[in-house]
N, C-alpha and C positions, 0 to 999 in steps of 0.2 A: 909564295909562288905555288900553284897547284901541281901536284905530282901527276906524272903520266900514267901511273898504275894505280889500281885499287886492290886492296887485299880483303878477300872474303874470309870470314872466320866461322868455324864450326866447332862447338864445344862437345866433348865426348861424355861428360857426366855433370852432376849437379853443380859443383863448386865453380868451375869455369863458366857454366851457363849463367849462374846468378851474378858472377863477377862482371861478365859482359853487359848484362842488363843494368846493373848498378852503375857501371861506368857511363853508359849511354844516358841514363836518367840524370846523373850528376852533371854531365857536360851540358845538357839542355837547360838545366836550372841555372848553372853558372853563366851561360850565354844570355839567359833571360835577365840576369842582373844588369846587363848593359843595354837592354831594350826598354821601350816605354809603352808599347801598345798593350792594352788590357787583355787582348786575346792571347798574346804571348805569355803574359803573366798568369793567366788562368791555366794555360797548358802547363806551365812550370809548377803551379800549385798542385795540379793533379799528379805530377811526377813526384813532388814531395810526399804526397799521401801514399803513392805506390811504394816509395822507399821505406816509409814507416811500416807498411804492411810486410815488406820483405825482411826487415831486420828486427821485428818485434819478438822473434823466437830466440831465446838466449843461446841455443846450440849453434847458431850461425857464427857467432864470434869465436866460440870454441873450435869449430871446424876450421876456420881460417887460421887460427893460431896453430893448431896441430899440423896443418898443411905447410905453413911457413917454416915450422920447426923441422918437418920432414925434408923440405927442400933444402934448408940450410945443411942438414946432415948429408943429404945426397950430394950437394956441391962439394963439401969437404971430403967425402969419401971417394968421389969419382974424379976430382980435380977438374970439374967443369969450369970453363973459362967464363967468368962473370966480371963485369966492370967493378972496380974497387968501390966506387961510389954507390952502386946498386947493392953490393954486398953489405956495405956499412948501413944502408937504409934498411935492408932486411934484418940485420941484427938489432938495430934500434927499434924497429916496429915490433919485433918479437918481445923485446924487453917492455915496451909500452903496453902491449896487449896483456902481458903476464901480470903486470903490477896494477892495472886499472880494472876494477871490478865493474860489473853491470853490463847492460846492453850497449851495442853501438848506438850513438846518438841519444844517450840517456835523457838529456834535458828536453828532447823534442817530443817524446812519447806522451807527456802529460800536458802539452800545450792545449788550452781549452778551445782556442779558435780552430786549430787544425783538427782536433777531435770532433768538433761540431761539423766541420766540412766533411770529414770522413763519414759521419753518420748519415749525411744526406746523399752520399754517392750511391748509385744503383748497385745492387748486389750482383747483378748479371749484366754483361756487356750489351745485351739487346734491350735493357730497360732504359726508359727516358731519365735523363739526369734532372734532378730538382735543383733549381737555383734558390738557395736559402737566402734570407734577408742579409745575413752577415757576409755571404759571398758577394751579393750584389753591391753592398756598401763598400766592401774592400776593393772591388773592381772600379769603383768610382773615386777611390782615393787618388791623391796626387801620385803620378808615376814614381817620383822619388821615394815616397813612403812605401810603395809596393816593392821597389828595388831594395830598400832597407830591410823590409821584412824577409824577403827571399835570402838576402845576404846573412841575416841573423840565423835563419833556419839552416842554411848551408854550414854555418860555423859550428853547429852541433854535430855535423857529419864529417868533420875533418879526419878523425881517426878511421872512420869507415873508408873515406876516399883514399887515404894514405895506404891502408891495407890492400884495397882492391887494386890500386895503381901499382904497388910494388909486386903483388902477385902476378898481374898480367904482364908487367915488364919482364919479370923473370921468365915467364913462358915464352913471350915473343922474342926476347933477346937471345935465348938459347936454341931457338928453332933453326934447324939446318934445311935450307932450301935446295931443291933439285929440280931441274927442268924435266918435265914429263911430256909424253906424247899420247894422244888418244888414237885408238884403233877402231875405225868405223864409228867414230863419235862416242866411244866408251873407254873408260879407264877404271881399273880396279887394282887394289893392293891390300895385302893383309896389314893389320895394325898391331902394335905392341899392346900388352894388357892395359886396361883403363887406369891401373894404379900408376903407370908411368907415361901414359899418353893422355894429354889433357886438352889440347887444342890443335886443330888442323887449319892451316892457312893456305889459301890459294891466291897467288898474285897474278893479275892479268892487266894487260894494257887497256886502258879505258876507251881508247879510240875505236876498238873493234865492236863495242856495243853488245858484248855477250856476257851472260851471267851463268854461274854454275848451278847445277842441281846435284848437291852432295848428299849422300845417304850412308848411314852406318848400319851394317848388318852382320850376319854370321861370318861372312867372308871378308869382313873389314870395311874399307872405304870404296864406294862406287861413285863414279863421277860422269856426268853428262853435261853438255853445254847447250844453252838456248840463246836465241836472239832475244835481247831485252824487250824489244818493241812488240814482238808477236808471241814470245815464249815457245817458238817452234824449235825443236831439237835440230842441231846441226851436226853433220857427220865429219866435217873437217874444218880446220881453221889455220890461218897463218900466224895467229897470235901466239906469243910465247907464254907458256904456262909454267909457273914455278910453284911447287908444292912444298910446304914446310910442315913438319910434324914436331909439335912441342912436347919434348920428353924430359922429365927430370926425376 
């Protein structure tokens, strides 16, 4: 059943930003495994390539491991309330990342088909995409074969998905929401240091058709609201606004 509210998310630094992107990419690929249209599978294949580009640097795995260890220490030190199942998952994932060497998705980086598709992708977003023979042939495969390929590639990313999922669940589940009011269409508040402030969540009733314009600056967070259809700034609204700051 659809929820009545939508939560907008703003990451404050590199790790939550890349975690949100990886989560979105993984979800679209996972959904594509249930679909049959070649256009959807082509989009999912592009997302696979983007994930490979994002995780090919070895320091990403190290950064996630260090952050999960820091969060575990912070939870133990501050007595932050976290669901026991989530805490167990955190401990298990730390142990897994500690004892498994190599990159995230180690087996996917050397896949010859994916590498060939990557080489034909445009270097810049405004370049025209080249449809290589191997891509055209793959898109002509039986949908079940493409679904199988996508599922196999996703299986190489389980450790990545588990890491990102646990990290974002920890941030979201520990966020404290407070109702806020805008004055003349504007809201501003200071933020904790980036070392402890990772994600900003704004929850709004979808029925009002408004979207936030959130910015981070020297004075912290500034927020304005716009009509989604026109992007015109609005000065007042009857919509309830709940702001959550993810701190650990």
